[in-house]
C-alpha positions in Angstrom: 46.8 63.5 -13.7 43.3 62.3 -14.6 42.7 58.7 -14.9 41.0 56.9 -17.6 37.7 55.9 -15.4 37.5 59.6 -15.0 38.1 60.8 -18.8 35.5 58.2 -19.6 33.0 59.8 -16.8 33.0 63.4 -18.3 32.6 61.5 -21.6 29.7 59.9 -20.9 28.6 63.0 -19.4 29.4 65.4 -22.2 27.1 62.5 -24.4 24.1 63.0 -22.2 24.8 66.9 -22.3 25.0 66.9 -26.1 28.2 68.0 -26.0 29.8 65.7 -28.9 33.0 67.1 -29.5 33.8 67.2 -25.8 32.9 63.9 -25.4 35.1 63.0 -28.4 38.4 65.0 -26.8 37.7 62.9 -23.6 37.7 59.8 -25.5 40.6 60.2 -27.6 42.5 61.5 -24.1 41.5 58.3 -22.9 42.6 56.3 -25.8 46.0 58.4 -25.5 46.3 56.9 -21.6 45.5 53.4 -23.1 45.3 52.3 -26.5 43.3 48.8 -25.6 40.7 50.5 -23.9 37.9 48.8 -25.3 35.3 51.0 -23.6 37.4 54.4 -24.7 36.8 53.5 -28.3 32.8 52.9 -27.6 32.5 56.3 -26.0 34.1 58.0 -29.4 32.4 55.8 -31.6 29.1 57.3 -29.6 30.7 60.6 -30.0 31.0 60.6 -33.9 28.2 59.3 -34.5 26.2 62.0 -33.1 27.7 64.2 -35.2 27.1 62.4 -38.4 30.8 61.2 -39.4 30.0 57.4 -39.9 32.9 56.1 -41.1 34.8 57.2 -38.2 32.8 56.1 -35.9 32.1 52.6 -37.7 36.2 52.2 -37.8 36.5 53.0 -34.3 33.6 50.9 -33.3 35.0 47.9 -35.4 38.2 48.5 -32.9 36.2 48.6 -29.8 34.5 45.2 -30.9 38.2 43.4 -31.0 39.3 45.1 -27.9 35.9 43.9 -26.1 34.3 41.3 -27.7 32.1 40.2 -25.1 29.9 43.9 -25.1 26.7 43.8 -26.1 26.6 47.5 -26.0 29.4 47.5 -28.5 27.8 45.5 -30.7 24.6 47.1 -30.6 25.8 50.6 -31.0 27.7 49.3 -34.2 24.8 48.1 -35.2 22.7 51.1 -34.7 25.5 53.7 -37.1 25.1 51.0 -39.8 21.7 51.1 -40.0 20.7 54.9 -39.4 19.3 55.9 -42.7 21.2 59.4 -43.0 24.6 57.1 -43.3 25.4 56.9 -47.0 26.9 53.8 -46.5 24.2 52.0 -44.8 24.6 48.6 -44.4 21.6 46.7 -43.1 22.8 43.3 -43.4 26.3 44.1 -41.2 23.9 45.9 -38.9 21.7 42.9 -38.5 24.6 41.0 -37.6 25.7 43.1 -35.1 22.6 43.0 -33.3 22.1 39.3 -33.4 25.8 39.5 -31.7 24.2 42.1 -28.9 21.4 39.3 -28.1 23.2 36.5 -28.2 25.7 38.0 -25.4 22.3 39.6 -23.4 19.4 38.0 -24.3 17.9 40.7 -21.8 18.9 43.9 -24.2 15.0 44.6 -25.0 16.8 47.7 -27.2 18.8 45.7 -29.6 15.7 43.0 -30.2 13.9 46.5 -30.8 16.3 47.5 -33.3 17.0 44.4 -34.7 13.1 43.6 -35.8 13.4 47.5 -37.1 16.4 46.6 -39.4 14.6 43.9 -40.5 11.2 45.4 -41.6 13.9 47.8 -43.4 15.0 44.2 -45.3 11.1 43.7 -46.1 11.6 40.3 -42.9 8.2 41.0 -41.9 8.0 37.3 -40.4 10.6 37.5 -38.7 10.6 41.0 -37.9 7.6 40.5 -36.0 8.7 37.6 -33.9 11.7 40.0 -32.6 9.6 42.4 -32.0 7.6 40.7 -29.6 10.4 39.7 -27.9 11.5 43.2 -27.3 8.2 43.6 -25.5 8.3 41.1 -23.8 11.2 42.3 -22.5 10.4 46.0 -22.1 6.4 46.6 -22.5 6.9 50.0 -22.1 8.5 50.9 -25.6 6.1 52.8 -27.2 8.0 52.5 -30.4 8.3 48.8 -30.3 4.2 48.3 -30.4 4.3 50.7 -33.4 6.8 49.1 -35.6 5.3 45.5 -34.7 2.0 47.2 -35.9 3.7 48.5 -39.2 4.5 44.6 -39.9 1.3 43.2 -38.6 -0.5 45.7 -41.3 1.9 44.4 -44.0 0.9 40.8 -43.6 -2.6 41.9 -43.5 -3.4 41.4 -39.8 -5.3 44.8 -39.6 -7.1 44.4 -36.2 -3.8 43.0 -34.1 -1.6 46.1 -36.1 -4.2 48.5 -34.8 -4.3 47.5 -31.0 -0.5 47.8 -31.3 -0.6 51.1 -32.4 -3.3 51.9 -29.7 -0.7 50.4 -27.0 2.1 52.7 -28.5 -0.4 55.9 -28.4 -1.5 54.6 -24.5 2.3 54.8 -23.4 3.5 58.4 -25.4 0.1 60.1 -26.5 1.9 63.6 -26.7 5.7 62.3 -27.7 6.9 63.7 -30.6 7.4 60.2 -32.1 3.8 59.5 -31.2 3.0 61.4 -34.7 4.0 58.2 -36.5 1.9 55.8 -34.5 -1.4 58.2 -34.8 -0.7 58.4 -38.5 -0.4 55.0 -39.3 -3.5 54.2 -36.9 -5.1 56.6 -38.8 -4.1 54.6 -42.4 -5.3 51.1 -40.7 -8.8 52.7 -40.0 -9.2 54.3 -43.4 -8.4 50.8 -44.5 -11.1 49.6 -42.6 -13.5 51.9 -44.2 -13.6 53.8 -41.0 -12.9 57.4 -41.9 -14.2 59.1 -39.3 -11.9 57.5 -36.8 -9.4 57.7 -39.5 -9.6 61.7 -39.8 -9.5 62.1 -36.0 -6.2 60.2 -36.0 -4.1 61.7 -38.7 -5.6 65.1 -37.2 -4.0 64.1 -33.8 -0.7 63.1 -35.7 -0.6 66.2 -37.3 -1.2 67.9 -34.2 1.8 66.7 -33.0 3.7 67.0 -35.8 2.4 69.5 -38.0 5.0 69.2 -40.5 3.9 65.5 -41.8 3.3 65.7 -45.6 2.0 62.4 -45.6 -0.3 62.8 -42.7 -1.7 65.9 -44.7 -1.9 63.9 -47.5 -4.0 60.9 -46.2 -5.8 63.2 -44.2 -7.3 64.6 -47.5 -7.7 61.3 -48.9 -10.3 60.7 -45.6 -12.1 63.7 -45.7 -12.8 63.2 -49.6 -13.9 59.9 -49.2 -16.7 61.6 -46.7 -17.7 64.1 -49.5 -15.4 67.0 -47.8 -14.0 67.6 -50.7 -12.8 71.5 -49.9 -10.9 70.3 -46.4 -9.5 67.9 -48.9 -8.4 69.9 -51.4 -6.8 72.2 -48.5 -5.2 69.5 -47.0 -3.7 68.1 -50.6 -2.1 71.8 -50.7 -0.8 71.5 -47.3 1.3 68.4 -48.1 2.7 69.9 -51.2 3.6 73.3 -49.0 5.6 71.1 -46.9 6.8 68.6 -49.9 7.0 70.8 -53.1 8.3 67.3 -54.8 5.4 65.2 -53.1 3.7 63.7 -56.6 1.0 61.6 -54.9 -0.4 64.6 -53.0 -0.3 66.4 -56.4 -2.1 63.4 -58.2 -4.7 63.5 -55.3 -5.0 67.4 -55.6 -5.6 66.8 -59.5 -8.5 64.5 -58.5 -10.1 66.2 -56.2 -10.0 69.7 -58.4 -11.6 67.6 -61.1 -14.3 66.9 -58.7 -14.8 70.1 -57.5 -15.3 71.5 -61.6 -12.0 73.0 -61.8 -10.5 71.3 -64.8 -8.1 74.2 -65.6 -6.5 74.1 -62.0 -6.8 70.2 -62.1 -4.8 70.3 -65.6 -2.0 72.2 -64.5 -1.6 70.2 -61.2 -1.1 67.1 -63.0 1.2 68.6 -65.5 3.3 69.3 -62.5 3.1 65.8 -61.1 4.0 64.2 -64.4 7.5 67.1 -64.8 8.3 66.1 -61.2 8.1 62.3 -62.5 7.4 61.4 -65.5 7.5 57.3 -64.9 4.2 57.8 -62.7 0.9 56.2 -64.8 -1.3 57.6 -62.2 -0.5 61.2 -63.2 -1.0 60.4 -67.2 -4.4 58.8 -66.8 -5.6 61.6 -64.3 -4.5 64.0 -67.0 -6.2 62.4 -69.7 -9.6 62.0 -67.3 -9.4 65.8 -66.6 -8.6 66.3 -70.6 -11.8 63.6 -71.3 -14.0 66.0 -68.9 -12.8 68.7 -71.6 -14.1 66.7 -74.5 -10.1 66.8 -75.9 -10.0 63.2 -76.6 -6.7 63.4 -79.0 -4.9 64.7 -76.0 -6.3 62.3 -73.9 -5.5 59.6 -75.5 -2.0 60.6 -75.8 -1.7 60.7 -72.0 -3.6 57.5 -71.4 -0.6 55.8 -73.9 2.0 57.2 -71.8 0.3 55.7 -68.8 0.8 52.4 -70.6 4.2 53.3 -71.9 5.2 53.5 -68.3 2.8 51.2 -66.6 2.0 48.4 -69.3 -0.6 46.7 -67.2 -2.2 50.1 -66.0 -5.6 48.8 -66.0 -7.7 51.6 -66.2 -5.6 53.8 -69.0 -6.0 50.4 -70.7 -10.0 50.5 -70.1 -9.7 54.2 -71.4 -7.9 53.8 -75.2 -10.1 50.6 -76.2 -13.4 53.0 -75.0 -11.1 55.3 -77.4 -10.5 52.9 -79.9 -14.2 51.6 -80.2 -15.4 54.7 -80.5 -13.5 56.6 -82.5 -11.5 54.3 -84.1 -8.3 55.5 -83.0 -5.3 53.0 -83.5 -4.1 52.4 -80.2 -0.5 50.5 -79.3 -0.6 48.2 -76.2 2.4 46.5 -76.6 4.7 44.9 -78.6 2.2 42.0 -79.6 -1.1 43.6 -78.7 -3.9 43.6 -81.1 -7.0 45.3 -80.2 -10.6 45.2 -82.4 -11.6 47.9 -83.5 -15.4 46.4 -83.8 -18.1 47.4 -81.6 -20.1 44.4 -81.5 -18.2 42.3 -79.5 -18.3 44.9 -76.9 -21.8 46.5 -76.8 -22.6 45.4 -72.8 -19.8 47.8 -72.1 -22.1 50.7 -73.9 -23.4 53.3 -72.1 -25.8 54.9 -74.8 -27.5 57.8 -73.5 -24.4 58.8 -71.4 -22.8 58.7 -74.3 -25.0 60.6 -76.2 -24.8 63.4 -73.5 -21.0 63.3 -73.6 -20.2 62.9 -76.9 -18.1 60.4 -76.1 -17.7 56.5 -74.6 -14.3 57.3 -72.5 -15.3 60.3 -69.8 -14.9 59.1 -65.9 -18.3 59.5 -65.5 -19.3 57.3 -67.8 -17.2 54.4 -65.7 -18.6 55.6 -62.4 -22.3 54.3 -64.1 -20.6 51.1 -65.8 -19.0 50.4 -62.2 -22.5 51.0 -60.7 -23.9 48.5 -63.0 -21.7 45.8 -62.9 -21.2 46.0 -59.4 -24.8 46.9 -58.3 -27.3 46.0 -60.9 -26.0 42.9 -62.6 -25.7 41.3 -59.1 -29.3 41.3 -58.5 -31.9 40.1 -60.2 -34.0 42.9 -60.7 -31.5 44.9 -61.5 -30.3 42.5 -64.2 -33.6 42.7 -65.9 -33.6 46.5 -65.9 -30.2 46.4 -67.6 -31.3 44.4 -70.4 -34.5 46.5 -70.6 -32.3 49.6 -70.7 -30.0 48.0 -73.7 -33.2 47.2 -75.3 -34.8 50.9 -75.7 -31.6 52.9 -74.9 -30.2 53.0 -78.4 -33.0 54.9 -80.0 -33.3 57.0 -77.0 -29.6 57.7 -77.6 -29.8 58.6 -81.5 -32.6 61.0 -80.8 -30.5 63.0 -78.2 -27.5 63.4 -80.2 -29.0 65.1 -82.5 -30.7 67.6 -79.9 -27.9 70.0 -78.4 -30.2 71.5 -75.8 -31.5 67.9 -74.2 -27.6 66.8 -74.6 -26.6 70.3 -72.3 -29.4 69.3 -69.9 -28.8 66.1 -70.0 -24.7 65.8 -69.6 -25.4 68.7 -66.6 -27.6 66.7 -64.5 -25.6 63.2 -65.2 -22.6 64.8 -64.2 -24.3 65.6 -61.0 -25.2 62.3 -60.3 -22.0 60.8 -61.3 -20.4 63.2 -58.7 -22.6 62.2 -56.1 -22.5 58.6 -56.5 -18.9 58.9 -56.1 -18.7 61.2 -52.9 -21.4 58.8 -51.9 -19.0 55.6 -52.2 -21.6 53.9 -54.1 -19.7 52.9 -57.1 
């Protein structure tokens, strides 16, 4: 007759081999022999969890903790099941309580500290997550994922340099492991934040090399490529992201902007409309569509989209500014909220005017004009000589603008060159 020890040995062997149904069979046979064997319920819980039978796994693991209340492994395993993202009845608070019990019973359980740190992050408790993950790394300095998650928590708290150090540690330990894709991805994002776009591109490409099916890595690679002026490669990256995840709204928005910069306004319009269909509450999609329509001089439709952006996000600054410009230029009746009243007078905002560009574009809400305004405000007005040039411009430009507005050929030629200039300023990150 087979005894419990042999059944459990076979059950653990089946778990290691990935034969979960056999592991379940061995565990149930062991329980039949001894209903008070906590270890048998632990094996059964593992087998059920591996089959994604979460509710049954939790039930049996809870029995295991009652039968063997001093087993840190049992509490740890129960925490794993409770915090599994695939579990529809995920319970992070209870998972954390079980991880805490595991490390209380065994302060050297590095895995329990690691998963406790991860789950604390899921609850938004970044400071505590940092402390716990540091303990996990002290106990097991070769746990690559612990460095990765510590980096995520540190970056969340604004400690970019230390986050990068931890991402690099994760990569150093397992540079080609499938999970290293996440470390490369996070490193690429951190380098992007620092403005190190070339390094960001290398890291994101490594993430894609290990896992070509990460839509977020393709999307963020597109952002970094766009920052370097590689517009066509950026567009290709956004398309790959969408090909992997056809519901990835951010990728559609980024693709729409890139197509607009390329001058493909028809497809950009279509892409933004798709983004809005996927998420009717995304203010950036409405604003992007409004900008593309403004490029095509479809001012009324552009304003309707800016209003939609403010409807779903009342504090969306870009849409608010566009509507202010439309109101000043065309006297549109703009509604910003229940109690907002915006003056239609141009006298109180004359310093916002780009007279010559406005004459060339026949509108003051075109996104190119925002580029010129940003250059004026961020670059010229911050320097004494630049401020003098701005003052001189405002003295002579109204007369020039009046003349340009009556010369269709000059308007068309000037708009063409201003558009190229604005595009160059954006791609060179001058504004």
